[in-house]
N, C-alpha and C positions, 0 to 999 in steps of 0.2 A: 305560263310562259317562263317565269323566273325559275321555276323548278326544272323545266326542261333545259334551260340554258346552263344551270348549275350541273345538271347531269351530263350534258355534252362536254362541258369544260373538264369535268372529272375524268371523262373517258380519255382525254388527250394527255393527262398527266402520266408520266412514266411510273411503272410499278416500283415500290420501294425495295431496295436490295436487302437480302438477308445477311446479317452479320453474325458470325459464330461467336459465342461467349463462353469462355472457359471459367466456370465457377471454381472457387477455391475454398475448401473447408477450413474453418478456423481451428487450429490445433490448440486444445486446452492443455494437453500434456506436453511438457518440455522434454521429458525423457532424461533430464539431468538433475543433479542435486542442487540445492539452494546455493551452495558455495560456488559451483561451476557457473550458475546463472549470474551471480553477482560479479564473478571474475570476467565473464563475457561482456558485461556492461560496465567495465572499469572506467569508461569515459564519463560515467555519471555517478558511480558508486565506489570509487577508489578509496575514499576516506572510510567508508563502511568496511571495506575489505581489510584495510589497515587496522581498524579498530578491533575487528574480529580476531585477527592474528595476534595483535598486541595483547589482547585480553586472554589469549589462549582458549578461545571459545570455538575455534574452527571445527572441532570434532562434531559439534551439534549440526553444523551446516553441511558437513561432508558425509555423515552416516546416512544409511537408508533403511534402518530397521524400525525407527520410531518417527511418527508423524508430528511435526510442529507447524505452527503458524509463525512465519518470520516477517516482522515489520522492518523493512529496509529503508534507511534514511539516505537522502541524496547528499552529494558533496557540499553544496552550499550551506545546508543546515548543520552538518557536522563541523565544518570549518568555523561557522559562527559559534557553535557550542564550545569548541575548543578555545576560541578567542575570548569568549565570555568568561571562561575559566582561567584566563591568564596564560594561555599556551598558543604557540604558533603551529604546532604539530600535535597529532594525537599522541605520539610517543613522548611528548613533553609532560603529559598528564599522569597523575597517579594511576597505576594499573588497576587498582581496586575500583576506582571511580569509573573507569572505562568499562570494566567488567560488569559493574552494576547497571550501566546504561544498556549494554548488550543483553544482559539477562532480562531486563524489563521489556525488551523488544523481541523476546522469544516466548511464545505462548504454547502451553502444552495442549496437544491435539490440533486437528486440522479444521480451520474455520474459513470457509469460502462462501460465495453466493450460490454455489451449485449444490443441488440435492438438499437444500434446507440445512446446510451445515452450520450456518451462522444465524443467530437469533435476529429477529427484526425489531426487538426492543433492547435497549442497553442492558447488558447482563455482565456480571462479573465472570472473568475467566482467570485461569491460573498461569501466571508468568513464572519464569525460572527464578525471579527475585523473591526471596522469602520475606515475610513480615509485612507490615503495613505499607511500606514503600513499594511493594509489589502489586498493590491493588490496581486493577485496570478493568474498565468496561469496554465492550465492543458490541457493535450490531451492524447489520447490513441494511443500507438505506433502500427502501422500496418505493420511493416517491419520485415522480417525474418532475416535480416542482423544484425550482432552483433553491439552493441554500446560499444565503448571503454571508460573505466573509469580508470584514472591513478592509483587509489587506489585498485580497485577490479579486473581490467582486463576486457576482453570482456565478455559481457553477451547477450544472445538472449532475446529481450524484446518485441516480438510481443504479443500484448494484455496487456502489462504493462501500468501503468499510469505514465505519466511524469509530474512532477511539475516544473514550472518555467524553461522551456527549455532554453538553452543558448541563450541569446539576446532577449528572449521573454518578460522579465520583468526587465529591467534595468540590474543591476549587481547581481541580486538574483541568488544564486547557484542552479544549476539543481539537481533535485532529482528523482530517478527512484524507483518505488515500488518494494518491494521484493515479496510480495504476493498481488494479485489483485482480485477485484470483488467478495468479500465475502458478499453475500446478507443477510441482517438482516431484522427484521420486521420494522425497522425504517430507512432503507437506505442501504448503502453499505460501506464496510471497505476496505481500501488499507493500507498495512503495509509498513513501511520504516525503513531503517537502519541509518537514519540521520534525523534531524528535518529540517523543511522548514522555511524560513524567507524572508522578503522583504528587498532589498537593492537597493536604487536608483542608486548609483554610488560607486566608490571605496572609496570615502571619507564619505559616508553615514554611520551613526551609527545605526544599527538595534535596534528596540524597545525592543527586548528580546534576 
């Protein structure tokens, strides 16, 4: 009896309407250079753009014949870096110091989470900064488990790019990308909320 009642009540319900859904494909390719992408996002990366121009490094971001991996730092982090170095503006800093910062954040070759371009274990890659101060490790995080950061709390980082994972490069601080795998005509962009640098041990003075 209960089954019959349920069946009869279901018959009285109006049929569900069909709603059309227009799917949208995610575009991995931006079709523009790294410089153009940063310029389009000047609301968040104006300090980065100014640092690139001031250091006379814009040609690396504008060209499209060589692939690079660009680590792009947001305004808050770069302003804090400038202030910590006793400056109010990027242009108040020594140009060579700014150039060293930019060189460290450009990696030779394209490393993204796509097509197994980036290693899943911390590996050394070549930055444009020569010598020991240019040492940098990176890897692509393939875990769905959260990684805990004392400042920001737990974040899910699967597919993120990790720079200088803890113990992978001396005492260099670990940095996790905020946005990853932005493909440009001259490589790939990963954005960060803090700058990266090499530190051999606790007593080592970073170059920039």
